[in-house]
C-alpha positions as CSV (number, residue, x, y, z in Angstrom):
1,M,8.1,0.7,-13.0
2,L,10.6,0.6,-10.2
3,Y,9.7,-0.5,-7.2
4,I,11.1,-0.2,-3.6
5,G,9.0,-1.9,-0.4
6,F,7.1,-4.7,1.8
7,G,4.1,-5.1,-1.3
8,I,0.5,-4.4,-1.0
9,E,-1.8,-7.4,0.4
10,F,-4.2,-5.0,2.6
11,V,-5.4,-1.7,3.6
12,Q,-6.5,-2.7,6.9
13,Q,-4.8,-4.5,9.1
14,T,-6.7,-5.1,12.8
15,R,-5.7,-7.9,15.3
16,L,-8.2,-8.6,17.8
17,E,-6.9,-10.7,20.9
18,L,-8.8,-12.8,23.7
19,S,-8.1,-11.2,27.0
20,N,-9.9,-12.6,30.3
21,S,-13.1,-13.7,27.9
22,S,-13.6,-10.2,26.5
23,Y,-12.0,-8.9,23.1
24,R,-10.3,-5.8,22.8
25,R,-8.4,-3.7,20.2
26,A,-4.6,-5.1,19.5
27,S,-3.6,-2.8,17.3
28,T,-5.0,-1.2,13.8
29,M,-2.8,0.2,10.9
30,T,-4.4,1.8,8.5
31,Y,-2.6,1.9,4.8
32,L,-3.6,4.9,2.4
33,D,-1.7,5.7,-1.0
34,V,-0.4,9.1,-1.8
35,V,1.0,10.2,-5.5
36,F,3.4,12.8,-6.1
37,N,4.1,14.3,-9.2
38,Y,8.3,14.6,-9.4
39,G,10.4,16.7,-11.9
40,A,14.5,15.6,-12.3
41,I,14.6,11.6,-12.8
42,P,15.9,10.7,-9.0
43,G,19.6,8.8,-9.1
44,E,21.8,5.9,-7.4
45,N,21.8,8.2,-4.2
46,E,18.1,9.3,-3.9
47,L,17.4,5.5,-4.5
48,R,19.1,4.5,-2.0
49,A,18.2,7.0,0.7
50,I,14.7,6.2,-0.6
51,D,15.5,2.4,0.2
52,S,15.6,3.8,3.8
53,M,12.7,4.8,4.2
54,R,11.0,1.3,4.2
55,E,12.9,1.3,7.9
56,V,10.7,4.4,8.8
57,Y,7.9,3.2,10.7
58,G,4.9,3.8,8.5
59,I,6.1,3.5,5.1
60,R,5.3,0.5,4.1
61,S,6.5,0.6,0.0
62,V,7.6,2.9,-2.6
63,Q,6.9,3.2,-6.5
64,F,8.1,5.1,-8.9
65,N,6.9,5.3,-12.5
66,A,9.1,7.1,-14.7
67,K,6.6,6.8,-17.6
68,Q,4.1,8.9,-15.4
69,R,7.0,10.8,-13.6
70,T,5.1,9.8,-10.4
71,V,5.9,8.4,-6.9
72,R,3.5,6.4,-4.8
73,V,4.0,5.9,-1.1
74,E,1.8,4.0,0.9
75,Y,2.3,4.6,4.5
76,D,0.3,3.8,7.6
77,A,-2.0,6.8,8.3
78,S,-2.0,6.4,11.8
79,R,1.3,7.4,12.5
80,L,1.9,9.6,9.2
81,K,0.5,12.4,7.2
82,Q,0.8,13.4,3.2
83,D,3.3,16.1,4.5
84,A,5.4,14.0,6.5
85,V,6.0,11.6,3.6
86,A,6.5,14.6,1.1
87,K,9.0,16.0,3.5
88,M,10.8,12.5,3.8
89,L,11.2,12.6,0.1
90,R,12.4,15.6,-0.4
91,Q,15.0,14.6,2.3
92,A,16.2,11.9,0.0
93,G,16.3,14.2,-2.9
94,I,13.5,13.6,-4.7
95,D,12.2,17.0,-6.4
96,V,8.6,16.3,-5.3
97,R,5.9,18.4,-7.0
98,E,2.3,18.5,-6.2
99,A,0.1,15.3,-4.5
100,V,-1.8,13.9,-7.5
101,A,-5.2,13.1,-6.7
102,L,-6.5,9.2,-6.3
103,A,-9.7,8.2,-8.3
């Protein structure tokens, strides 16, 4: 398994700040995973492009499973939609097919 990204420590991060004796929500990020099947095996150029996806706010990690021919992306659902993630993968040169239903 090829792993590119930041790691997967948590699914949701909520930070509360104390302000003038009351709590307020400062930021909430909800991380989701999406898994896509892919056709052609990504080459060096595609992997470099995938590495640059980490610079996009909301992409947390990208994992390839060559045996199952799947790519798993962990992303911030409050910033991105599944279709946008698939589009970024395609723009990086990955032959993305259908999404895999996660159990």
